[in-house]
One Martini backbone bead per residue (centre of mass of N, CA, C, O) as a GRO file, in nm:
protein
  162
    1MET     BB    1   0.098   0.034   0.021
    2THR     BB    2   0.032   0.374  -0.053
    3ASN     BB    3   0.127   0.685   0.061
    4ILE     BB    4  -0.029   1.004   0.066
    5VAL     BB    5   0.095   1.340   0.089
    6LEU     BB    6  -0.069   1.633   0.190
    7LYS     BB    7  -0.041   1.973   0.164
    8LEU     BB    8  -0.222   2.186   0.367
    9SER     BB    9  -0.461   2.457   0.343
   10ALA     BB   10  -0.617   2.751   0.479
   11ARG     BB   11  -0.884   2.952   0.341
   12ASP     BB   12  -1.064   3.161   0.180
   13LEU     BB   13  -1.347   3.145   0.028
   14VAL     BB   14  -1.427   3.194  -0.317
   15ARG     BB   15  -1.621   3.234  -0.585
   16ALA     BB   16  -1.419   3.088  -0.785
   17ASP     BB   17  -1.435   2.805  -0.635
   18LEU     BB   18  -1.726   2.696  -0.707
   19ALA     BB   19  -1.659   2.555  -0.984
   20SER     BB   20  -1.482   2.320  -0.798
   21CYS     BB   21  -1.750   2.230  -0.590
   22GLY     BB   22  -1.953   1.999  -0.697
   23TRP     BB   23  -1.900   1.782  -0.468
   24ALA     BB   24  -2.068   1.957  -0.232
   25GLY     BB   25  -2.311   2.008  -0.445
   26SER     BB   26  -2.544   2.171  -0.572
   27ASP     BB   27  -2.635   2.455  -0.726
   28HIS     BB   28  -2.803   2.547  -0.494
   29HIS     BB   29  -2.589   2.520  -0.273
   30LEU     BB   30  -2.379   2.711  -0.410
   31SER     BB   31  -2.568   2.961  -0.391
   32VAL     BB   32  -2.571   2.963  -0.084
   33VAL     BB   33  -2.268   3.003  -0.052
   34ALA     BB   34  -2.250   3.270  -0.203
   35ARG     BB   35  -2.417   3.424   0.011
   36GLN     BB   36  -2.213   3.371   0.243
   37LEU     BB   37  -1.982   3.543   0.118
   38GLU     BB   38  -2.123   3.809   0.186
   39ARG     BB   39  -2.107   3.768   0.495
   40ALA     BB   40  -1.802   3.759   0.507
   41ARG     BB   41  -1.752   4.055   0.423
   42ALA     BB   42  -1.914   4.148   0.698
   43GLY     BB   43  -1.809   3.937   0.939
   44GLU     BB   44  -2.027   3.701   1.019
   45VAL     BB   45  -1.834   3.504   0.859
   46ASP     BB   46  -1.658   3.208   0.788
   47TYR     BB   47  -1.512   3.077   0.479
   48LEU     BB   48  -1.361   2.770   0.400
   49ALA     BB   49  -1.065   2.640   0.241
   50VAL     BB   50  -0.922   2.328   0.149
   51CYS     BB   51  -0.581   2.289   0.023
   52PRO     BB   52  -0.365   2.203  -0.188
   53ALA     BB   53  -0.117   2.301  -0.402
   54THR     BB   54  -0.340   2.369  -0.630
   55ASP     BB   55  -0.580   2.548  -0.486
   56ILE     BB   56  -0.809   2.329  -0.474
   57PRO     BB   57  -1.079   2.244  -0.327
   58VAL     BB   58  -1.148   1.959  -0.076
   59ALA     BB   59  -1.275   2.166   0.134
   60LYS     BB   60  -1.561   2.296   0.330
   61GLY     BB   61  -1.655   2.580   0.557
   62GLY     BB   62  -1.835   2.722   0.828
   63VAL     BB   63  -1.858   3.029   1.040
   64ASP     BB   64  -2.099   3.137   1.272
   65TYR     BB   65  -2.148   3.450   1.469
   66GLN     BB   66  -2.493   3.481   1.482
   67VAL     BB   67  -2.635   3.250   1.649
   68LYS     BB   68  -2.437   3.293   1.914
   69ASP     BB   69  -2.312   3.426   2.171
   70GLY     BB   70  -1.968   3.348   2.187
   71VAL     BB   71  -2.002   3.171   1.913
   72GLY     BB   72  -1.893   2.922   1.691
   73THR     BB   73  -2.072   2.797   1.403
   74LEU     BB   74  -2.060   2.513   1.247
   75TRP     BB   75  -2.104   2.476   0.877
   76GLN     BB   76  -2.106   2.318   0.580
   77LEU     BB   77  -1.944   2.063   0.591
   78ALA     BB   78  -1.690   1.940   0.346
   79VAL     BB   79  -1.569   1.652   0.168
   80HIS     BB   80  -1.434   1.499  -0.064
   81PRO     BB   81  -1.530   1.181  -0.121
   82ALA     BB   82  -1.241   1.067  -0.216
   83LEU     BB   83  -1.107   1.205   0.074
   84GLN     BB   84  -1.217   1.052   0.288
   85SER     BB   85  -1.038   0.948   0.568
   86CYS     BB   86  -0.758   1.164   0.553
   87GLY     BB   87  -0.788   1.431   0.762
   88ILE     BB   88  -0.947   1.682   0.639
   89GLY     BB   89  -1.169   1.731   0.848
   90THR     BB   90  -0.984   1.790   1.081
   91PHE     BB   91  -0.845   2.032   0.948
   92LEU     BB   92  -1.100   2.201   0.917
   93VAL     BB   93  -1.188   2.221   1.212
   94GLU     BB   94  -0.922   2.343   1.318
   95ALA     BB   95  -0.937   2.596   1.143
   96ALA     BB   96  -1.204   2.698   1.259
   97GLU     BB   97  -1.110   2.719   1.553
   98LEU     BB   98  -0.894   2.931   1.496
   99ARG     BB   99  -1.094   3.151   1.407
  100ILE     BB  100  -1.245   3.166   1.670
  101ARG     BB  101  -1.008   3.240   1.854
  102SER     BB  102  -0.926   3.504   1.688
  103ARG     BB  103  -1.205   3.637   1.817
  104GLY     BB  104  -1.207   3.547   2.136
  105LEU     BB  105  -1.331   3.273   2.138
  106ARG     BB  106  -1.438   2.952   2.338
  107HIS     BB  107  -1.674   2.846   2.140
  108ALA     BB  108  -1.806   2.550   1.980
  109GLU     BB  109  -2.055   2.465   1.731
  110LEU     BB  110  -2.288   2.197   1.621
  111ALA     BB  111  -2.470   2.013   1.368
  112VAL     BB  112  -2.584   1.668   1.343
  113GLU     BB  113  -2.708   1.427   1.191
  114GLU     BB  114  -2.832   1.140   1.340
  115HIS     BB  115  -2.740   0.946   1.083
  116ASN     BB  116  -2.429   1.069   1.108
  117SER     BB  117  -2.198   0.882   1.250
  118ARG     BB  118  -1.931   0.959   1.120
  119ALA     BB  119  -1.928   1.257   1.199
  120ARG     BB  120  -1.976   1.227   1.497
  121ALA     BB  121  -1.713   1.071   1.556
  122LEU     BB  122  -1.530   1.300   1.479
  123TYR     BB  123  -1.628   1.513   1.685
  124GLU     BB  124  -1.568   1.345   1.932
  125ARG     BB  125  -1.263   1.312   1.879
  126LEU     BB  126  -1.245   1.649   1.888
  127GLY     BB  127  -1.439   1.720   2.165
  128TYR     BB  128  -1.734   1.684   2.114
  129ALA     BB  129  -2.054   1.740   2.283
  130ALA     BB  130  -2.354   1.646   2.357
  131TYR     BB  131  -2.676   1.863   2.436
  132GLY     BB  132  -2.883   1.803   2.193
  133ARG     BB  133  -3.190   1.865   2.005
  134GLN     BB  134  -3.298   1.939   1.657
  135PRO     BB  135  -3.461   2.073   1.413
  136ASP     BB  136  -3.422   2.067   1.054
  137ALA     BB  137  -3.402   2.269   0.738
  138TRP     BB  138  -3.401   2.235   0.371
  139ASP     BB  139  -3.316   2.282   0.046
  140GLU     BB  140  -3.327   2.048  -0.227
  141GLN     BB  141  -3.174   1.920  -0.517
  142ALA     BB  142  -3.265   1.755  -0.778
  143ALA     BB  143  -3.178   1.606  -1.071
  144ASP     BB  144  -3.415   1.790  -1.224
  145GLY     BB  145  -3.389   2.076  -1.035
  146SER     BB  146  -3.569   2.047  -0.822
  147LEU     BB  147  -3.727   2.132  -0.514
  148ARG     BB  148  -3.693   2.022  -0.170
  149HIS     BB  149  -3.804   1.967   0.147
  150TYR     BB  150  -3.582   1.910   0.419
  151GLU     BB  151  -3.608   1.694   0.704
  152THR     BB  152  -3.453   1.693   1.041
  153ILE     BB  153  -3.240   1.559   1.299
  154CYS     BB  154  -3.022   1.713   1.541
  155THR     BB  155  -2.717   1.713   1.694
  156LEU     BB  156  -2.587   1.891   1.955
  157MET     BB  157  -2.255   2.043   1.967
  158ARG     BB  158  -1.969   2.100   2.191
  159LYS     BB  159  -1.673   2.324   2.251
  160ASN     BB  160  -1.403   2.395   2.442
  161LEU     BB  161  -1.126   2.625   2.357
  162ALA     BB  162  -0.953   2.698   2.627
   0.00000   0.00000   0.00000
C-alpha cells in the first residue's frame, strides 16, 4: 500500500472556487454558499477552503458568528467524497476552531444529522460533546433541478476551546 501525503492549507473560500466545488453539493447548494460569501465580507461568518498545493478546494465549511453570542457555529462542512477518511475533515475543523479563537471566542458548536454517525464520531474524537437535539430543514435540489424541502433531526454538539 502506498501512502500519499498532501500538504494542506486553509484559506478563505472565494466565489471563483465555487466552479470547482461541484463535489460539495448541487447548484442550489453552491448558490447558498455564494450568498454566505457575502456575509463573510461583512464579517458575520468565515467560510473556509482547504486546499492542497494545487489551491483547488478539497474541503469547505463555514463558521457563523451570528447564531449565538460568544460562539462560533460550524456549518456546511464537506470534504470531497474521494478524499474522506484522510484527515482532511480534522484539518478543516481545526482550521475553523483557529478562526473562532482568533476572534477571542472560546466555544464552538455544530449540529450533525442524527443518522450521520460517521461525522458524529469525528466530532466526538475532536472533543465535541452532545448537549441536545433540534429539528432542522433546508431545500435540496433533485437530479431534475426541482427543489424539495428536506427535514431532519440534528444532535447539537459543543466544544470548549479555552
